[in-house]
LUMBA-506698 format. One line per 8 residues: number of its first residue (from 1); their letters; for each residue x, y, z of N, C-alpha, C, O. Coordinates in steps of 0.2 Angstrom, whole numbers. Layout:
NUM> A> X/Y/Z/X/Y/Z/X/Y/Z/X/Y/Z  ...
This chain:
1> MMAHDLTT> 536/370/513/540/364/511/545/366/506/543/370/501  551/365/506/556/366/501/556/362/495/553/356/496  558/364/490/558/360/484/561/353/484/558/348/482  566/352/488/569/346/488/566/341/493/567/335/493  561/343/496/557/339/501/551/336/497/547/332/500  549/339/492/543/337/488/545/329/486/550/328/484  540/325/486/540/318/484/539/319/476/537/324/473  542/313/473/541/313/466/534/314/463/533/317/458
9> SEAALDRA> 530/310/467/523/310/465/519/317/465/516/319/461  521/321/471/518/327/472/521/332/466/517/336/463  527/332/465/530/336/459/527/334/452/525/339/448  526/328/451/523/326/445/516/328/444/513/330/439  512/328/450/505/330/450/505/338/448/500/340/444  509/341/451/509/349/450/511/350/443/508/354/439  516/346/440/517/347/433/512/345/428/510/349/424  508/340/430/503/338/426/497/343/426/494/344/421
17> AREVEHGK> 496/346/432/490/351/432/492/357/428/487/360/425  498/359/428/500/365/424/499/363/417/497/367/413  501/357/415/500/355/408/493/355/405/491/357/400  489/352/410/481/352/408/479/359/408/475/361/403  480/364/412/478/371/412/481/374/405/477/378/402  487/372/403/490/375/397/486/373/391/485/376/386  484/366/391/480/363/386/473/367/385/471/368/380  470/368/391/464/372/391/465/379/388/460/381/384
25> FLASGDPE> 470/382/390/472/389/387/472/388/379/469/392/376  476/383/377/477/383/370/471/381/366/469/384/361  467/377/369/461/375/365/455/380/365/451/380/361  456/385/370/451/391/370/452/395/364/447/399/362  457/395/360/458/398/354/460/394/348/457/388/348  464/396/344/466/391/339/473/389/340/478/392/339  474/383/343/481/380/344/486/380/339/492/381/340  483/379/332/488/379/327/491/386/326/497/386/324
33> LTWGWGTP> 487/391/327/490/398/326/495/399/332/500/403/331  493/397/338/497/398/344/504/395/343/509/398/344  504/389/340/510/385/339/514/387/333/519/386/332  510/391/329/513/394/323/512/389/317/515/391/311  508/384/317/507/380/311/502/382/307/501/379/301  498/388/308/493/390/304/495/395/299/491/397/295  501/398/299/503/403/294/505/399/288/506/393/288  506/403/282/508/399/276/515/396/277/516/390/275
41> AGKLRAAR> 520/399/280/526/396/282/525/391/287/529/385/286  521/392/292/520/387/297/517/380/294/519/375/297  513/381/289/510/375/286/515/371/283/515/364/283  520/374/279/525/370/276/530/367/281/532/362/280  531/371/287/535/368/292/532/362/295/536/357/296  526/362/296/522/357/299/523/351/295/524/345/297  521/352/288/521/346/284/528/343/283/529/337/283  534/347/283/540/344/283/542/340/290/545/335/289
49> RGEVIAEG> 540/343/295/541/340/302/538/333/302/541/328/304  531/333/300/528/327/300/531/321/296/532/316/297  534/324/290/537/319/285/544/317/288/545/311/288  547/321/291/554/319/295/553/314/300/556/309/300  548/315/304/546/311/310/544/304/307/547/299/309  540/304/302/537/298/299/543/294/296/543/287/297  547/297/292/552/294/289/558/291/294/560/285/293  559/295/299/564/293/304/561/286/308/565/282/309
57> AGLRPGMR> 555/286/309/552/280/312/551/274/307/549/268/309  551/275/300/550/270/295/542/268/295/541/262/295  538/273/297/531/271/297/528/268/291/529/270/285  524/263/292/521/259/286/515/255/288/514/255/294  511/253/284/505/249/286/507/243/290/512/240/289  503/242/295/504/237/300/508/238/306/508/234/311  512/243/306/516/245/312/512/247/318/507/250/317  514/245/324/510/247/330/514/253/333/520/253/334
65> VLEIGCGS> 511/259/333/515/265/335/511/269/340/505/269/341  515/272/345/513/276/350/515/283/349/521/284/348  510/288/348/512/295/348/511/298/354/505/298/357  516/301/357/515/305/363/514/312/362/517/315/358  509/315/366/508/322/365/505/324/358/507/328/355  499/321/357/496/322/350/493/328/349/492/331/344  491/331/355/488/338/355/481/338/351/477/334/352  481/343/346/475/343/342/475/338/336/470/339/332
73> GLFTAMFA> 479/334/336/479/329/331/482/331/324/481/327/319  485/337/324/488/339/317/493/334/314/492/332/308  497/332/318/502/327/316/500/320/316/502/316/312  495/318/320/492/312/320/489/310/313/489/305/310  486/315/310/482/315/304/488/313/298/487/309/294  494/316/299/499/315/294/502/308/295/503/305/290  503/306/301/505/299/302/501/294/300/503/289/298  494/295/301/489/290/299/489/289/292/487/283/290
81> KTGARIIA> 491/293/288/492/292/281/497/287/279/496/284/273  501/285/283/506/280/282/503/273/282/506/268/280  497/272/285/494/266/286/496/262/293/493/257/295  500/266/297/502/263/304/496/263/308/491/268/308  495/258/313/490/259/318/493/262/324/498/261/327  489/268/326/492/273/331/488/273/337/482/274/337  491/273/343/488/275/349/491/282/351/497/283/351  487/287/351/489/294/352/487/296/359/481/296/360
89> VDISPDLL> 492/298/363/491/300/370/492/308/371/497/311/368  487/311/375/489/318/377/485/319/383/480/316/385  489/323/387/486/325/394/480/330/394/477/330/399  479/333/388/474/338/388/467/335/385/467/334/379  462/335/389/455/333/386/453/338/381/450/336/376  454/344/382/452/349/378/455/349/371/451/350/366  461/348/371/465/347/364/463/341/361/462/341/355  461/335/365/459/329/362/452/330/358/451/326/354
97> ERARARGL> 448/334/361/442/335/358/443/337/350/439/335/346  448/342/350/449/344/343/452/338/339/451/338/333  456/334/342/459/329/338/454/324/336/454/322/330  449/322/340/444/317/338/439/320/333/437/317/329  439/327/333/434/330/328/437/330/321/434/331/316  443/327/320/446/327/313/443/321/310/444/320/304  440/316/313/437/311/310/442/305/307/440/302/302  447/304/311/452/299/308/449/292/310/445/291/314
105> PEDQVTFM> 451/287/306/448/280/306/449/277/313/454/277/316  443/276/316/443/273/323/447/266/324/449/264/329  446/262/318/450/256/318/457/256/317/461/251/318  460/263/316/467/264/315/470/268/320/476/267/322  466/273/323/469/278/327/465/278/334/458/279/333  468/277/339/465/277/346/467/283/350/473/283/351  463/287/352/465/293/357/464/291/364/459/288/366  469/293/368/469/292/375/470/299/379/475/302/377
113> AKAFEDCD> 466/301/383/467/307/387/470/306/394/466/305/399  476/306/394/480/304/400/487/306/399/490/307/394  490/308/405/498/309/405/501/303/403/499/298/405  506/304/398/510/298/396/513/294/402/513/288/401  515/297/407/518/294/413/513/289/416/515/284/419  507/291/416/501/287/419/497/283/415/493/279/418  497/284/408/492/280/404/494/272/404/500/271/404  489/268/404/490/261/404/490/259/396/484/257/394
121> VDGPFDAI> 495/259/393/496/256/386/500/250/386/505/249/390  497/245/382/501/239/382/506/239/376/504/239/370  512/238/378/517/238/373/518/230/371/514/226/373  523/229/367/528/233/365/525/237/358/521/234/355  529/242/357/527/246/350/533/245/346/539/245/348  532/246/339/537/246/334/540/253/334/546/253/332  537/258/335/539/265/335/536/269/340/530/268/341  539/274/343/536/279/348/538/285/345/544/287/344
129> IGSSILHH> 534/290/344/535/296/340/532/302/343/528/301/348  533/308/341/530/314/343/533/320/341/539/320/339  530/326/341/532/332/339/532/337/345/526/338/348  537/340/347/538/345/352/534/342/358/530/346/361  536/336/361/533/334/367/538/332/372/537/333/378  544/329/370/549/327/376/551/333/380/552/332/386  551/339/378/553/344/382/548/347/387/549/351/391  542/344/386/537/345/391/537/340/397/534/341/402
137> LDFSPALR> 540/334/396/540/329/401/545/329/406/551/332/405  544/325/412/550/324/416/554/319/413/553/313/413  560/322/410/563/318/404/566/311/406/565/306/403  569/311/412/573/305/414/568/299/415/569/294/411  563/299/419/558/294/419/554/293/413/553/287/411  553/298/409/549/297/403/553/293/398/550/289/395  560/294/398/564/291/393/565/284/395/565/279/390  565/282/401/565/275/403/559/272/401/559/266/399
145> RIYDLLRP> 553/275/402/547/271/400/546/270/393/544/265/391  549/275/389/549/275/382/553/269/380/551/264/375  559/268/383/563/262/381/559/256/383/560/251/379  556/255/389/553/249/391/547/247/386/546/241/385  544/252/383/538/251/379/540/249/372/535/246/368  546/250/370/548/248/363/549/241/363/552/238/368  548/238/358/550/231/356/557/231/355/560/236/353  561/225/356/568/225/354/569/227/347/565/224/342
153> GGVISFAE> 573/231/345/574/234/338/569/239/337/570/242/331  564/241/341/560/247/340/563/253/340/569/254/343  560/259/337/564/265/336/560/271/339/553/270/340  563/276/340/560/282/342/561/287/337/567/287/334  557/292/336/558/297/331/554/304/333/548/303/334  557/309/335/554/315/338/558/321/335/563/321/333  554/326/335/556/333/333/555/337/339/550/338/341  561/340/341/561/344/347/564/351/347/569/351/342
161> PNMLNPQV> 563/356/351/566/362/350/574/362/352/576/358/356  578/366/348/585/366/349/587/372/353/586/378/351  590/371/359/591/376/364/596/381/361/596/387/364  600/379/356/605/383/354/603/388/349/606/393/347  596/387/347/593/392/342/592/399/347/588/398/352  594/405/345/593/411/349/585/412/351/584/413/357  581/411/346/574/412/348/571/407/353/568/408/358  573/400/352/571/395/357/574/396/364/570/396/369
169> MAMKKVPW> 580/398/364/583/400/370/579/405/374/578/405/380  578/411/370/574/416/373/567/414/376/565/416/381  564/409/372/557/407/374/557/403/380/553/403/384  563/399/381/563/394/387/566/398/393/565/396/399  570/403/392/574/406/397/572/413/400/573/415/405  568/416/395/566/423/397/558/423/399/554/422/394  556/424/405/549/423/407/544/427/403/539/424/401  545/433/401/540/437/398/540/435/390/534/435/387
177> VRERLGES> 545/433/387/545/430/381/541/423/381/537/422/377  542/419/386/539/413/387/531/414/387/527/410/384  529/419/391/522/420/392/519/423/386/513/421/384  522/427/383/519/430/377/518/425/371/514/426/367  523/420/371/522/416/365/518/409/367/518/404/363  515/409/373/511/404/375/514/398/377/512/392/376  520/398/379/524/392/382/521/390/389/519/394/393  521/384/390/519/381/397/525/382/401/531/382/399
185> PDETAFIR> 524/382/408/530/384/413/535/379/413/540/380/416  533/372/411/538/367/412/542/365/406/546/360/406  541/369/401/544/367/394/552/369/395/554/373/398  556/365/391/563/366/391/565/365/383/561/366/379  571/364/382/574/362/375/580/358/376/582/357/382  583/356/370/588/351/371/594/354/367/594/357/362  600/351/370/607/353/366/609/346/364/609/341/367  611/346/358/612/340/354/617/335/357/615/329/359
193> WRLRRVLL> 623/337/359/628/332/362/626/330/369/628/325/371  622/334/373/620/332/379/615/327/379/615/322/382  610/328/374/605/323/373/608/316/370/605/311/372  613/317/366/616/310/364/619/306/370/618/300/370  622/310/375/624/306/381/619/303/385/619/297/387  613/307/385/607/304/389/605/298/386/603/293/389  604/298/379/601/292/375/606/286/376/604/280/377  613/287/375/618/282/376/617/279/383/617/273/384
201> NRGFVDIH> 617/283/388/616/280/395/610/277/396/610/273/401  605/278/392/598/274/393/599/268/389/594/264/390  604/267/385/604/260/382/603/260/375/603/255/371  601/266/372/599/266/365/605/266/360/611/267/362  604/263/354/609/263/349/607/266/343/601/268/342  611/266/338/610/269/331/607/276/332/602/278/330  610/280/336/607/287/338/609/292/333/615/293/331  604/296/330/605/301/325/602/307/327/595/307/328
209> LKPFDWLH> 605/312/328/602/319/331/604/324/325/610/326/325  599/326/322/601/331/316/597/338/317/591/338/318  601/343/318/598/350/318/595/351/311/598/350/306  589/354/311/585/356/305/580/361/307/579/363/312  577/364/301/572/369/302/574/376/303/575/378/309  574/380/297/576/387/297/570/391/295/571/397/295  565/388/293/559/392/290/555/394/296/552/390/299  555/401/298/551/404/303/544/404/301/542/406/295
217> MSTPPPLI> 540/403/306/532/403/305/530/410/302/525/410/298  533/415/304/531/422/302/534/425/295/534/430/293  538/420/292/541/422/285/536/424/280/531/420/279  536/430/277/531/432/273/531/428/266/536/425/264  525/426/264/525/422/258/529/423/252/532/418/250  531/429/250/535/430/245/542/428/246/546/426/241  544/428/253/551/426/254/552/419/256/558/416/257  546/415/256/547/408/258/551/404/254/556/400/257
225> PTVRTAGR> 551/404/247/556/400/243/563/401/245/567/397/245  565/408/245/572/410/247/574/407/254/579/404/254  570/408/259/572/406/265/572/398/266/577/396/269  568/395/262/568/387/262/574/385/259/578/380/262  576/388/254/582/386/250/589/387/255/593/383/255  589/393/258/594/395/262/595/391/268/600/389/270  589/389/271/589/385/277/591/378/275/595/375/279  589/375/270/592/368/268/599/368/267/603/363/269
233> LLEHIPLA> 602/374/265/609/375/264/613/375/271/618/372/272  610/379/275/613/380/282/613/374/286/617/372/290  608/369/285/607/363/288/613/358/287/614/353/290  617/360/282/623/356/280/629/359/281/635/356/279  629/365/284/636/369/285/637/367/293/634/369/297  643/364/294/645/363/301/645/370/305/646/375/302  644/370/311/643/375/316/637/379/315/633/380/319  636/381/309/629/385/307/623/381/308/618/383/311
241> REFSGSLH> 624/375/307/618/370/307/616/369/315/610/368/316  621/370/319/619/369/326/614/374/329/611/373/334  613/380/325/608/385/327/601/384/324/597/389/325  600/379/321/593/377/318/588/377/323/590/377/329  582/378/321/576/379/326/575/372/330/572/372/335  576/366/326/574/360/329/579/355/329/584/355/325  578/349/333/582/343/332/578/337/330/572/336/333  580/334/325/577/327/324/580/322/328/586/321/327
249> IVARRPQT> 577/318/332/580/313/336/577/306/334/571/304/334  582/302/332/581/295/330/585/291/334/591/292/334  583/285/337/587/280/340/583/274/341/577/273/339  587/268/342/584/262/342/585/258/349/591/259/351  581/254/351/582/250/356/586/244/354/584/241/348  591/241/357/595/235/354/590/229/353/585/228/356  592/226/348/588/220/345/589/214/350/584/210/351  595/213/352/596/207/356/599/208/363/602/214/364
257> SEETTKSL> 600/203/367/603/204/374/610/206/373/613/210/377  613/203/368/620/204/366/622/211/364/627/214/367  617/214/360/618/221/358/617/225/364/620/231/365  612/224/368/611/228/374/617/228/379/619/233/381  620/222/380/626/222/384/632/226/381/635/229/385  632/226/374/638/229/371/636/237/372/641/241/373  630/239/371/628/246/372/630/249/379/631/255/379  629/245/384/631/247/391/638/245/393/639/246/399
265> APTREHPR> 642/242/389/648/240/391/653/245/393/652/251/390  658/244/398/663/249/399/666/251/393/668/247/389  668/257/393/672/260/387/676/266/388/674/269/393  681/267/385/686/273/386/683/278/381/685/284/382  679/277/377/676/282/372/671/286/376/668/284/381  672/293/375/668/297/379/665/303/374/668/305/370  658/304/376/656/310/373/660/316/375/664/316/379  658/322/372/662/328/373/664/329/380/659/329/384
273> TPKLKLLP> 670/330/382/672/330/389/672/338/390/676/342/387  669/340/396/668/347/397/675/350/400/679/346/403  676/356/400/681/359/403/679/362/410/674/365/411  683/360/415/681/362/422/681/370/423/687/373/421  676/373/425/676/380/426/678/382/433/675/379/438  683/386/434/686/387/441/686/395/442/687/399/437  684/397/448/686/403/451/693/404/452/697/399/453  696/410/453/702/411/455/703/408/462/698/409/466
281> NEQYTGVN> 709/405/464/709/402/470/708/406/476/705/403/481  709/412/476/708/417/482/701/418/483/699/420/489  697/416/479/689/418/480/686/412/483/680/413/486  689/406/484/686/401/487/686/402/495/691/404/497  680/400/498/680/401/505/678/395/508/676/390/505  678/395/515/676/389/519/681/383/518/680/377/518  688/385/516/693/380/514/697/378/521/700/383/524  698/372/522/702/370/528/709/367/525/709/367/518
289> RNDPIRFY> 714/366/529/720/364/526/720/358/522/725/356/518  715/353/523/715/347/519/711/348/513/711/343/509  708/354/511/705/354/505/710/355/499/715/359/500  709/351/494/714/351/489/714/356/484/717/356/478  709/361/485/708/367/480/715/370/477/715/372/471  720/370/482/726/374/480/730/369/474/733/372/470  728/363/474/732/359/470/730/360/462/734/358/458  724/362/461/721/363/455/725/368/450/724/368/444
297> SYPVFGRM> 729/372/454/733/377/450/740/375/449/744/379/446  742/369/452/749/367/451/751/365/444/746/363/441  757/366/442/759/365/435/757/358/432/754/357/427  759/353/436/759/346/433/753/342/437/748/340/434  753/343/443/747/339/447/740/343/446/735/339/446  741/349/444/734/353/443/731/350/437/724/349/438  734/348/432/731/346/426/727/339/428/722/338/425  731/335/432/728/328/433/722/329/438/717/326/437
305> YRQRVELS> 722/334/443/717/335/447/710/337/443/705/335/444  712/342/438/706/345/434/703/339/430/697/339/429  708/335/427/705/330/422/701/325/426/696/322/422  702/323/432/698/318/435/691/321/436/686/317/436  691/327/438/684/330/439/680/331/432/674/329/431  684/333/427/681/333/420/679/326/417/673/326/414  682/321/419/680/314/417/674/312/421/669/309/418  673/315/427/667/313/430/661/317/428/655/315/427
313> LAELTGGK> 662/324/426/657/328/424/654/326/417/649/327/415  659/323/413/657/320/406/652/315/406/648/314/401  651/312/412/646/306/413/639/309/414/634/305/414  639/315/417/632/317/419/627/319/413/629/321/408  621/317/414/616/317/409/612/324/409/608/325/405  612/327/415/608/333/416/601/331/418/599/325/419  597/336/420/591/335/423/588/341/428/591/346/427  584/339/432/581/344/437/586/345/443/588/350/445
321> RILEVGYG> 587/339/446/591/339/453/597/335/453/596/329/451  602/338/455/608/334/456/610/335/464/610/340/467  613/329/467/616/330/473/623/328/473/625/323/470  627/333/475/635/331/475/636/330/483/635/334/487  639/324/484/641/322/490/648/323/491/652/321/487  650/327/496/657/329/497/659/335/492/664/335/489  655/340/492/655/346/488/661/350/489/663/354/485  664/350/496/669/354/497/668/362/497/664/365/500
329> TGLTFLNL> 672/365/492/671/372/491/666/373/485/665/379/483  663/368/482/659/369/476/662/369/470/660/373/465  668/366/469/672/366/464/668/365/457/670/368/452  663/360/457/660/358/451/654/363/450/650/362/444  652/367/454/645/371/454/644/375/447/639/375/445  649/378/445/649/382/438/647/377/433/643/379/428  650/371/433/648/366/427/641/363/429/637/363/424  639/362/435/633/359/436/627/363/435/622/361/433
337> RDLYEEIH> 628/370/436/623/375/434/621/374/427/615/376/425  625/372/422/623/372/415/619/365/414/616/365/408  619/361/418/616/354/417/610/353/421/606/349/419  609/356/427/604/355/431/600/361/434/603/367/434  594/361/435/590/366/438/591/367/445/591/373/447  593/362/449/594/363/456/600/359/458/601/353/456  605/362/462/611/359/464/610/359/472/610/363/475  611/352/474/610/351/481/617/348/483/621/345/479
345> GLDLTAEV> 619/349/489/626/347/491/625/344/499/622/347/503  629/339/500/630/336/507/637/335/508/641/332/504  640/337/514/647/337/516/647/337/523/644/340/527  652/333/525/653/332/533/657/338/536/655/340/542  661/341/532/665/346/535/665/353/532/667/358/535  662/354/527/661/361/523/658/366/527/653/364/531  659/372/527/656/378/530/650/380/526/651/384/521  644/377/527/639/378/523/637/385/522/636/387/516
353> ESITRLWE> 636/389/527/634/396/526/639/400/521/637/404/517  645/399/523/650/404/519/650/401/512/651/405/507  650/395/511/650/392/504/644/394/500/644/396/494  638/394/503/632/396/500/632/403/498/630/405/493  635/408/503/636/415/501/640/416/495/639/420/491  646/412/495/651/412/490/647/411/483/648/415/478  643/406/482/640/405/476/634/409/474/633/410/468  631/412/479/626/417/478/629/423/474/626/426/470
361> RHNVKTQL> 635/425/476/638/430/473/640/429/466/640/434/462  640/423/464/641/421/457/635/418/454/635/415/449  629/420/456/623/418/453/622/411/453/618/409/448  624/407/457/623/400/457/619/398/464/622/399/469  613/396/463/609/395/468/610/387/471/610/383/466  611/386/477/613/380/479/608/378/486/606/383/489  607/372/487/604/370/493/609/365/496/609/359/495  613/367/501/618/364/504/617/361/511/613/365/515
369> RAGSVLDM> 619/356/513/618/353/520/624/350/523/629/348/519  625/349/529/630/345/532/627/338/533/621/337/536  631/333/532/629/326/533/633/321/530/638/323/526  631/315/531/635/309/528/632/305/523/625/305/523  635/302/518/632/298/513/629/292/516/625/288/513  631/290/522/629/284/526/622/285/529/618/280/530  620/291/529/613/293/532/611/299/529/612/305/532  608/299/523/607/306/520/600/308/521/595/305/521
377> PYADDTFD> 599/315/523/593/318/525/588/320/519/586/326/519  587/315/514/583/317/509/578/311/508/578/306/510  572/313/505/567/309/503/569/304/498/573/305/494  565/298/497/566/293/492/565/296/485/561/301/485  568/294/480/567/296/473/567/303/472/563/306/469  572/306/475/573/314/474/577/316/468/575/321/465  583/313/467/588/316/462/588/312/456/587/306/455  590/316/451/591/313/444/598/310/444/600/305/441
385> SVLLISIL> 603/314/448/610/311/448/613/312/455/611/317/458  617/308/457/621/309/463/629/308/461/631/304/457  632/313/462/639/314/460/644/313/467/643/317/472  649/309/466/654/308/472/661/308/469/663/303/466  665/313/470/671/314/467/676/313/473/677/317/477  680/308/473/685/306/478/682/306/485/685/310/489  677/303/486/673/302/492/673/295/495/675/293/500  671/290/490/670/283/492/676/280/495/675/275/498
393> EHLKPQEQ> 682/282/492/688/278/495/689/279/502/693/276/505  686/285/505/687/286/512/683/282/517/684/282/523  678/278/514/674/274/518/678/267/518/682/265/514  676/263/524/679/257/525/675/252/520/669/253/519  678/246/518/675/242/513/668/240/516/663/239/512  667/238/523/661/236/525/656/241/525/650/240/527  658/248/524/653/253/524/650/255/517/645/258/516  653/252/512/651/253/505/644/251/503/641/255/500
401> ARAMSEIR> 642/245/506/635/243/504/630/248/507/625/249/504  631/250/513/626/255/516/626/262/512/621/264/511  632/264/510/632/270/506/629/269/499/625/273/497  630/263/496/626/262/490/619/262/491/615/264/486  617/259/496/609/258/498/606/265/498/601/266/496  610/270/502/607/276/503/607/280/496/602/284/495  612/279/492/613/283/486/607/280/481/603/284/478  606/274/481/600/271/477/594/274/480/589/275/475
409> RVLRPGGQ> 593/274/486/586/276/489/585/283/487/579/285/485  589/288/486/588/295/485/587/296/477/585/302/475  590/291/473/589/292/466/582/291/464/579/286/466  580/294/458/574/292/455/575/286/451/581/284/449  570/282/450/570/277/445/574/279/438/571/284/435  579/275/436/582/277/430/588/283/432/591/284/427  588/285/438/593/290/439/600/287/440/601/281/440  605/292/439/612/289/439/616/291/445/615/296/448
417> MVYGVPVE> 621/287/446/626/288/451/633/289/447/634/284/443  637/294/448/643/295/445/648/296/451/647/300/455  653/292/451/658/292/456/665/292/453/666/289/448  670/295/457/677/295/455/681/293/461/680/295/466  686/288/459/690/286/465/697/285/462/698/283/456  702/286/466/709/284/464/710/277/463/707/273/467  714/275/458/716/268/457/722/267/462/727/270/462  722/261/465/728/259/470/734/257/466/734/251/463
425> RPFMAFMF> 738/262/465/745/260/461/750/263/465/749/268/468  756/261/464/762/264/467/763/271/465/765/275/469  761/273/459/762/280/456/758/284/460/759/290/462  751/282/461/747/286/465/749/287/472/749/293/475  752/282/476/754/283/482/760/288/482/761/292/487  764/287/477/770/292/477/768/299/476/770/304/479  762/300/472/760/307/471/757/310/477/759/316/479  754/306/481/751/308/488/757/310/492/757/315/496
433> RVLGYDIR> 763/306/492/769/307/496/772/314/494/774/318/499  772/315/488/775/322/485/771/328/488/773/333/490  764/327/489/760/332/491/759/332/499/755/336/501  763/328/502/763/328/509/758/323/513/756/325/519  755/318/509/750/314/512/752/307/512/756/305/507  750/303/517/751/296/517/744/293/515/739/293/519  744/290/509/737/288/506/734/283/510/728/282/511  738/279/514/735/274/518/731/277/524/727/273/528
441> EHHFSTEK> 733/283/526/729/286/532/723/289/530/719/291/534  721/289/523/715/293/521/711/288/517/705/289/517  714/283/513/710/279/509/709/272/512/714/269/513  703/270/512/702/263/516/699/258/511/700/252/512  696/260/505/693/256/500/696/257/494/698/263/492  697/252/490/700/252/483/695/253/478/689/253/480  697/255/472/692/256/467/688/249/465/683/250/463  691/243/467/688/237/466/682/236/471/677/234/470
449> DVEAAAAE> 684/238/477/679/238/482/673/242/481/667/240/481  674/248/478/668/253/476/664/250/471/658/250/471  668/248/465/664/245/460/660/239/461/654/238/459  663/235/465/659/229/467/653/230/471/647/227/470  653/235/476/647/237/480/642/241/476/636/239/477  644/245/471/639/248/466/636/243/462/630/243/461  639/238/459/636/233/455/631/228/459/627/225/456  632/228/465/627/224/469/620/227/469/615/224/470
457> QMQRVRVV> 620/234/469/613/237/470/611/241/464/605/243/463  615/242/459/613/246/453/616/243/446/620/239/447  614/245/441/616/243/434/622/247/432/621/253/431  627/243/430/633/247/427/632/249/420/630/245/416  634/255/419/634/258/412/641/258/409/642/255/404  645/261/413/652/260/411/657/262/417/655/265/421  663/260/416/669/262/421/674/265/416/677/261/412  676/271/417/681/274/413/688/275/417/687/278/423
465> SMKGRPSV> 693/274/414/700/275/417/703/281/415/703/282/409  707/284/419/711/290/417/719/288/418/721/286/424  722/288/413/730/286/414/734/292/416/732/298/416  739/290/420/744/295/422/748/298/417/748/296/411  753/302/419/757/305/414/764/304/417/766/306/423  769/300/413/767/297/407/763/291/407/761/288/413  760/289/401/755/284/401/757/277/404/753/273/405  764/276/404/766/270/406/765/268/413/765/262/415
473> VGPVYEVG> 763/273/417/762/272/424/755/268/425/753/266/430  751/268/419/744/265/420/739/269/422/740/275/424  733/266/424/727/270/426/729/273/433/731/270/438  727/279/434/728/282/441/721/284/444/721/286/450  716/285/440/709/287/443/704/283/439/705/282/433  698/282/442/693/278/439/686/281/440/685/283/446  682/282/435/675/285/435/670/280/434/670/277/429  666/279/438/660/274/438/654/277/436/652/282/439
481> HFVKR> 650/274/432/643/277/430/638/271/431/639/266/427  634/271/436/629/266/437/622/269/437/621/275/439  616/266/435/610/268/435/605/264/440/606/258/441  600/267/443/595/264/447/590/260/443/586/264/439  589/254/443/584/250/439/579/247/444/574/244/442
């Protein structure tokens, strides 16, 4: 069975089994030493981390708190000192034995041995917290559940590994380093600006992501004061701070329905817009005369063609699997490789074998198929994201509902659809005439048809417009971002 044919439940069970085995491995020795919390420098790191998480959540007596991934209870004991009432969850029964052995007050701290995704906890919570746990989870559905378990106005506070730190990157990307340092096979790490985009798209507000932590666990005791002082300084220096070992993540669920609506409202503001990565034109294969790849290098039109793709890419939140419908020559694949573990593609006319070989030569693994968005050959709840750039306008208005139903079906709960469509304007029609096309022979649905069909079946996050050049011509392209609820 191929990876994309696995159901969500099967993949989740496999992941959970691996995490339980990893917990058993850790508990067979000293988990604090494996994690690095047992050395003199590690103890100081742990104390600061616990303090940072507790302060970020505003822990205090009477608060109802959920701690995810409590492990051996090292941080649970720190959080309990604030007087908060804590439900501490971990997938590993072996690690929880160590946590219970700490003798924390049973009327204040409750331990649960279950995967966070499966445990029956009654919300809402004032705060949901954890140390180095989000990077173990299937992040998109886990974040949605975290949001749902928070009370309105509730906060999250987590400390997670920073992928830009050289050691962290080696631990997550180099297999022998991962194994030697006791990492579980499903662990990853986060990049600050990508994580911010994910949190925004999930509806969180007041998002603060701070790189911190330069004190390495193996720092010799005589050097600890110097390294701590230098590290605190580096945390305040732009660019340098981006390479810190950890990220402190704080965000809040909106307090009111009005605030929720505002957080999800369409906006022209954008997180960091990526630059489209392109191969030289002559390297693209499987191109027919209707493929627009040649336009991307044109002096004026090329910039607009690239910008519409970049605007679409900026909405993607990353994850495990993405499906691009209408991938053509694989124009986006170099960018998608940075965001997703698996790239899947569906196209009516592309030469699947030649395009697969093209991207294999560039170390981009793809799983491409021939097919239509109206009848997609994928299981339900398969993808974190579905991307469609200049595809939906080619459908007739009466076909839009069926396309949206298929897209929604293959998306995981909480998954996103990002589409781009041209805006029906005289300037757009003129542009196509210049390029030798009659827009009316190719485009059957307007941007309004597409947005209305999407809104019928999914929740709108935002719709972003791209202005033409000069700007007086108005919007010429529109990118829609919707999520499956």
